[in-house]
C-alpha positions in Angstrom: 0.0 0.0 0.0 1.3 3.5 -0.8 2.6 5.6 2.0 0.0 8.4 2.5 2.6 10.9 3.7 4.7 10.1 0.7 1.8 10.6 -1.6 0.9 13.9 0.0 4.5 15.1 -0.4 4.5 14.2 -4.1 1.2 15.9 -4.7 2.4 19.1 -2.9 5.7 19.1 -4.9 3.8 18.7 -8.2 1.4 21.5 -7.2 4.3 23.9 -6.4 6.8 22.9 -9.1 7.9 25.9 -11.0 7.6 26.3 -14.8 10.4 24.6 -16.7 11.9 27.8 -18.1 13.4 30.7 -16.2 12.1 33.3 -16.4 8.8 31.5 -17.1 7.3 31.8 -20.5 9.9 34.2 -21.9 9.1 33.3 -25.5 5.4 33.8 -25.0 5.9 37.1 -23.2 8.0 38.4 -26.2 5.4 37.4 -28.8 2.0 38.2 -27.1 0.4 41.1 -25.4 0.8 41.4 -21.6 -1.6 39.7 -19.2 -3.3 42.1 -16.8 -4.0 40.5 -13.4 -6.4 42.2 -11.0 -5.8 41.1 -7.4 -8.3 42.0 -4.7 -6.4 41.6 -1.5 -7.8 43.9 1.1 -5.1 43.2 3.7 -2.2 43.4 1.3 -0.7 46.4 3.2 -1.3 45.1 6.7 1.5 43.9 9.0 0.0 40.4 9.2 2.3 38.1 7.2 -0.5 35.6 6.5 -2.7 38.5 5.2 0.0 39.6 2.8 -0.5 36.3 0.9 0.4 37.6 -2.6 2.8 40.3 -1.7 6.0 38.2 -2.2 4.5 36.2 -5.0 3.6 39.0 -7.4 7.0 40.6 -7.6 8.5 37.4 -8.9 6.1 37.2 -11.9 7.9 38.2 -15.2 7.4 41.9 -15.8 7.7 41.3 -19.5 4.6 39.1 -19.3 2.5 40.6 -16.6 0.9 43.9 -15.6 -0.5 43.6 -12.1 -3.0 45.7 -10.2 -3.5 45.1 -6.5 -6.6 46.6 -4.7 -5.8 46.9 -1.0 -7.2 48.8 1.9 -5.5 51.9 3.0 -3.4 51.8 6.2 -3.2 54.2 9.1 -0.6 56.2 7.1 -3.0 56.9 4.4 -4.2 55.9 0.9 -2.9 56.4 -2.6 -1.3 54.6 -5.5 2.2 53.1 -5.6 4.2 51.3 -8.3 7.0 48.7 -8.0 10.5 49.4 -9.2 9.9 47.4 -12.3 6.6 49.2 -12.9 4.6 46.1 -13.5 2.9 46.0 -10.0 0.5 48.9 -9.1 -1.0 49.0 -5.7 -4.2 51.0 -5.0 -4.6 51.7 -1.3 -8.3 52.5 -1.0 -10.3 53.7 2.0 -13.6 52.1 3.2 -14.8 49.4 5.4 -14.9 45.6 4.7 -17.1 43.0 6.4 -15.7 42.4 9.8 -15.9 43.5 13.4 -15.4 47.2 12.5 -18.0 47.4 9.7 -21.6 48.6 10.2 -24.5 46.2 9.6 -25.4 48.3 6.5 -22.0 47.9 5.0 -21.9 44.2 5.6 -25.4 43.7 4.1 -24.3 45.5 1.0 -21.4 43.2 0.5 -23.4 40.0 1.2 -26.2 41.2 -1.1 -23.5 41.8 -3.8 -22.5 38.2 -3.7 -26.0 37.3 -5.1 -26.6 40.5 -7.1 -23.2 40.9 -8.8 -24.0 44.1 -10.7 -25.0 45.9 -7.4 -21.6 47.3 -6.4 -20.9 48.3 -10.0 -24.1 50.3 -10.0 -22.9 52.2 -7.0 -19.4 52.8 -8.4 -20.2 56.2 -9.8 -21.6 57.5 -6.5 -19.5 60.1 -4.7 -18.2 60.2 -1.2 -15.2 58.7 0.7 -17.6 56.7 2.9 -18.4 54.2 0.2 -17.5 50.6 1.2 -14.1 49.3 0.0 -15.8 46.8 -2.2 -17.5 49.5 -4.3 -14.4 51.6 -4.7 -12.1 48.7 -5.5 -14.5 47.2 -8.0 -15.2 50.6 -9.7 -11.5 51.2 -10.3 -10.8 47.6 -11.5 -13.8 47.7 -13.8 -12.6 50.8 -15.6 -9.1 49.4 -16.0 -10.2 46.0 -17.2 -12.5 47.6 -19.8 -9.6 49.7 -21.1 -7.2 46.7 -21.3 -9.7 44.4 -23.0 -10.6 47.2 -25.5 -7.0 47.1 -26.7 -7.0 43.3 -27.1 -5.0 42.5 -23.9 -5.7 39.4 -21.8 -7.0 39.8 -18.3 -7.5 37.6 -15.2 -8.7 38.3 -11.6 -7.7 36.9 -8.2 -9.7 37.4 -5.0 -8.2 36.4 -1.7 -10.2 35.8 1.5 -10.4 37.1 4.1 -12.3 39.5 4.1 -15.2 38.2 2.0 -15.3 41.5 0.1 -12.3 40.5 -2.0 -14.0 37.3 -3.2 -17.2 39.2 -4.0 -15.3 41.8 -6.0 -13.4 39.1 -8.0 -16.6 37.3 -8.8 -18.3 40.5 -9.9 -15.4 41.5 -12.2 -15.0 38.0 -13.7 -18.8 37.7 -14.4 -19.0 41.2 -16.0 -16.0 40.8 -18.3 -16.0 37.0 -18.7 -12.4 36.6 -17.6 -10.5 33.9 -15.8 -11.0 34.0 -12.0 -8.9 32.5 -9.2 -10.6 32.5 -5.7 -8.0 32.1 -3.0 -8.8 31.0 0.6 -6.1 31.6 3.1 -8.7 30.9 5.9 -11.7 28.6 6.0 -15.1 30.2 5.2 -17.0 26.9 5.6 -14.4 24.3 6.7 -13.2 25.3 10.2 -14.4 28.8 9.8 -13.1 31.7 11.9 -16.4 33.6 11.7 -19.3 33.8 14.2 -20.7 30.4 15.4 -24.2 29.3 14.9 -26.3 27.4 12.3 -27.6 30.6 10.7 -24.1 32.0 10.2 -22.9 28.7 8.9 -25.7 28.5 6.4 -25.0 32.1 5.3 -21.3 31.3 4.8 -22.2 28.2 2.7 -24.5 30.3 0.4 -22.0 33.1 0.0 -19.2 30.7 -0.7 -21.2 28.9 -3.5 -21.9 32.3 -5.1 -18.3 33.5 -5.1 -16.9 30.2 -6.2 -19.4 29.8 -9.1 -17.5 32.0 -11.7 -14.1 30.7 -10.6 -11.8 29.0 -13.0 -9.6 27.9 -10.1 -10.0 27.6 -6.3 -6.8 27.8 -4.4 -6.3 27.3 -0.7 -3.5 27.5 1.9 -3.5 23.9 3.2 -4.2 20.4 2.2 -7.3 19.8 4.4 -8.9 22.9 2.9 -8.1 21.9 -0.6 -9.5 18.4 0.0 -12.7 19.9 1.4 -13.1 22.2 -1.7 -12.5 19.2 -4.0 -15.2 17.2 -2.2 -17.8 20.0 -2.3 -17.0 21.4 -5.7 -15.9 18.3 -7.8 -16.5 20.2 -11.1 -14.0 22.9 -10.1 -10.2 22.8 -10.4 -8.8 23.2 -6.9 -5.1 23.8 -6.2 -2.8 24.0 -3.1 -1.0 27.3 -2.8 0.4 27.4 0.8 1.9 30.4 2.5 5.6 30.8 2.0 8.6 33.0 2.6 10.3 35.7 0.5 14.0 34.8 0.4 14.8 38.5 0.0 13.5 39.1 3.5 16.2 36.8 4.9 19.2 37.9 2.8 21.9 39.7 4.7 22.4 43.1 3.2 23.8 46.1 5.2 21.4 46.8 8.0 20.4 50.4 7.1 17.4 50.3 9.5 19.6 49.5 12.6 17.4 46.5 13.4 20.4 44.2 13.9 21.8 46.5 16.6 18.3 46.8 18.2 18.1 43.0 18.2 21.5 42.6 19.9 20.6 45.2 22.5 17.3 43.4 23.3 18.9 40.0 23.7 21.7 41.5 25.9 19.0 43.0 28.1 16.6 40.0 28.4 18.5 36.8 27.7 21.0 35.4 30.3 24.5 35.0 28.8 25.1 31.6 27.1 21.4 30.6 27.4 19.8 28.6 24.6 17.2 31.0 23.2 13.7 29.6 22.4 11.6 32.2 20.6 7.9 32.5 19.9 6.7 35.4 17.6 3.3 36.8 16.9 -0.1 35.9 18.3 -1.1 32.5 19.9 -4.8 32.3 20.6 -6.1 35.7 19.4 -7.3 34.0 16.2 -7.7 30.4 17.4 -8.4 30.1 21.2 -7.5 26.4 21.2 -3.8 27.3 20.7 -3.8 28.9 24.1 -4.2 25.4 25.6 -0.9 24.4 24.0 0.8 27.3 25.8 -0.7 26.0 29.1 0.7 22.6 28.3 4.1 24.0 27.5 4.3 26.1 30.8 3.2 23.1 32.9 5.7 20.8 31.2 8.6 23.2 31.6 7.7 23.8 35.2 7.8 20.1 35.9 11.3 19.6 34.5 14.3 21.4 35.7 16.4 19.5 33.1 14.3 20.8 30.3 14.7 24.4 31.4 18.3 24.4 32.5 20.4 26.7 30.3 17.4 27.8 28.3 15.5 31.1 28.0 12.0 31.4 26.5 11.1 34.7 24.8 7.7 35.7 23.6 7.5 38.6 21.1 4.1 39.8 20.0 0.5 40.2 21.0 -0.7 38.0 23.9 -4.2 37.6 25.4 -4.8 38.3 29.1 -5.2 34.5 29.6 -1.8 33.9 28.0 0.0 36.5 30.1 -1.5 34.9 33.2 -0.2 31.5 32.0 3.3 32.8 31.4 3.3 34.4 34.9 3.1 30.9 36.3 6.5 30.1 34.8 9.2 28.9 37.2 12.0 29.3 34.6 13.8 32.0 32.6 11.3 33.8 30.4 10.6 37.3 28.9 7.7 38.9 27.1 8.2 41.7 24.6 5.5 43.8 23.0 5.0 43.6 19.2 7.9 45.0 17.3 8.4 46.0 13.6 8.8 43.1 11.2 12.4 43.9 10.4 13.3 43.7 14.0 11.3 40.5 14.5 13.1 38.8 11.7 16.5 39.8 13.2 15.4 38.4 16.6 14.1 35.3 14.9 17.4 34.6 13.1 19.2 34.7 16.5 17.1 32.0 18.1 18.4 28.5 18.7 14.9 27.1 18.6 11.6 28.6 17.3 8.4 27.7 19.0 5.1 27.1 17.2 1.8 26.7 19.2 -1.3 25.5 17.4 -4.6 24.1 18.6 -7.4 21.9 17.3 -7.7 23.2 13.8 -6.5 20.6 11.3 -6.1 23.2 8.5 -3.8 25.4 10.5 -0.6 26.5 8.9 0.0 29.9 10.5 2.0 32.5 8.6 4.8 32.6 11.1 5.7 29.0 10.3 7.0 30.0 6.9 9.2 32.7 8.3 10.5 30.1 10.8 11.4 27.9 7.9 13.4 30.6 6.3 15.1 31.7 9.5 16.8 28.3 9.7 16.6 27.4 13.4 15.0 24.1 14.5 11.3 24.4 15.1 9.3 22.8 17.9 5.5 22.7 17.3 3.1 21.9 20.2 -0.4 21.1 18.9 -3.6 19.5 20.0 -3.9 17.6 16.7 -1.9 16.7 13.6 -2.5 19.6 11.2 -1.0 21.2 8.1 1.8 22.8 10.1 2.9 19.5 11.6 2.7 17.9 8.1 5.0 20.6 6.7 7.5 20.2 9.5 7.6 16.5 8.8 7.8 17.0 5.0 10.7 19.5 5.2 12.6 18.0 8.1 12.5 21.5 9.7 11.2 20.5 13.2 9.6 18.3 15.6 6.0 18.0 16.8 4.5 17.3 20.3 0.8 16.4 20.5 -0.7 17.5 23.8 -3.1 14.5 23.8 -0.5 11.8 23.3 2.9 13.0 24.7 3.9 12.9 28.4 5.0 16.4 29.2 8.6 17.0 30.4 10.3 14.0 28.9 8.9 14.5 25.4 9.6 18.2 25.6 13.2 17.7 26.7 13.8 15.4 23.7 12.1 17.8 21.3 14.3 20.7 22.5 17.5 18.8 22.1 19.6 19.8 19.0 18.8 18.0 15.7 21.2 15.4 14.4 24.1 16.7 12.4 23.0 14.8 9.3 19.3 15.7 9.6 17.6 16.3 6.3 16.1 19.8 5.8 14.6 21.1 2.5 12.3 24.1 2.6 12.7 25.1 -1.0 9.1 24.3 -2.0 7.9 27.2 0.3 10.1 29.9 -1.3 8.0 32.5 -3.0 10.3 32.2 -6.0 9.3 28.5 -6.6 5.7 29.3 -5.8 5.6 32.2 -8.3 6.5 29.7 -11.1 3.4 27.7 -10.2 1.2 30.8 -10.0 2.5 31.9 -13.5 1.5 28.5 -14.9 -2.0 28.7 -13.4 -2.6 32.2 -14.6 -1.5 31.3 -18.1 -3.9 28.4 -18.1 -6.8 30.7 -16.9 -6.3 33.2 -19.8 -6.1 30.5 -22.4 -9.0 28.3 -21.2 
C-alpha cells in the first residue's frame, strides 16, 4: 500500500513545481500582449504576514509578461497609488470598510447582497463620497481598468483572496462582468473550520455566499491540504489547487542593516537573555485568532515547570500580542522567560534569526498553517510545534525536516519536551525550497497562463 505521507509530499511538490523555463514563458511574453492581473487583496498592506498572501509572489512574476493591479485597503498612514521598481505592479490603497468586526451592519449587508446580485456594487461605483465601502471603490477602479485593457485586445485575469469576503465578491463580480479567468483564494476557511461567528444561521450564510463567489471561478486555491480536500469534495467540477503560505527569500538575505534592526536585536537580547542561554523564541499571536492554541501554551508552561532538566540553560522569549489569559499562564513560569510587546517586522526577523529554537503553538484546527511557520522555515533554526492535533503545520515540519511535533493529547510532558528541545542530528535532512516565493511564483505563473487561455 502506498505511503499516505509520501503521496501527500509528491502531490504538494507537483502543485508547487515551477515552470520549466526561467524566467517563465519568456518566448510567450515576447510574442504576445501582456496579461493584466487584477488582485483583490484587502489586507495586502497590513502587518500580518498571512494576510500579505500575494505580496511576495507577485514581484517574482515576469514583468515582460504581466501587468498587475492590486486593490488593498489603505493603512493608518494613508491611501494612494504606488508602483513597483519594475513598474509592473501597481497597488491601489483605498479607504472604506470591509465585512468584519469594525463594519456597520449596513456595509456588511451590501457586500453580502452583492454576492447574489453581482452588478450591485458596480451600479454604486459612480456615487460620490469617501464613505463608500471598500468593495464599491475597488471594483469601480478595477472595472474601468479591465475595460480599457480588453478594448486594446489585452488578456485579463482576476484573483480574489479571502479574508475578508469583500475581496472574493469583488473578484466574482469582475469575472462575471467581463467573462475573464478567475482564481478565488482562501487563506482561511469560510465553511471548513471557519473563523467567523458560530451558529447554524451564520454557517448557512457562509455556505450560500461561498457557493456564489466560487461559481464564476476557473480555479479555487487554498492554503492547506485539508482545505483543498474539502473544496474538492464539495465542488468536484472545479479545479482546486494547493497554494500554501511561504517566505520571500529577499527578506532573509543579509544586506547592510540600514534600519539598525540588527543593533536593536542585539541590545534586546543582551537585556533580556542570560549569557550563554539557549534561546527559544515565539513570535506573533497565539490564541487571538484560534483560542484552542492557548491550551498548547498552558501545556508548555506546565511541562517546563515540571522539568528542571528541560529548562536548564534555556530562555523562553515571547515577542508579540498575547491575550490576558496567555499572560497569566506565562506568569506561572518557574523558569527564565521574557515577554516583549509587538515589534516592527524587520526587528522581529532579526530576533528570529538569532534564536536557537523557534516555537510554534497550534490548537485543534487541522487546516492550521499559521503564517509565522514559513518565516520560521526561512530563519533556519530548529522548530518545535506543540499542537492538540496533527495539522497542516505539523505535516509541513515532517515533510521539510525542519522541526519536531509534540501532540498534547499523546505525549507525556517533560520527557517528550526535553527530547524535542535537544539539538537536531548533524545529518538531519532539511529542505524548505518548496515554500520559497520564487518557486511558488512559477506555479502561479502557470496557473494564470492556463486561466487566460482556457
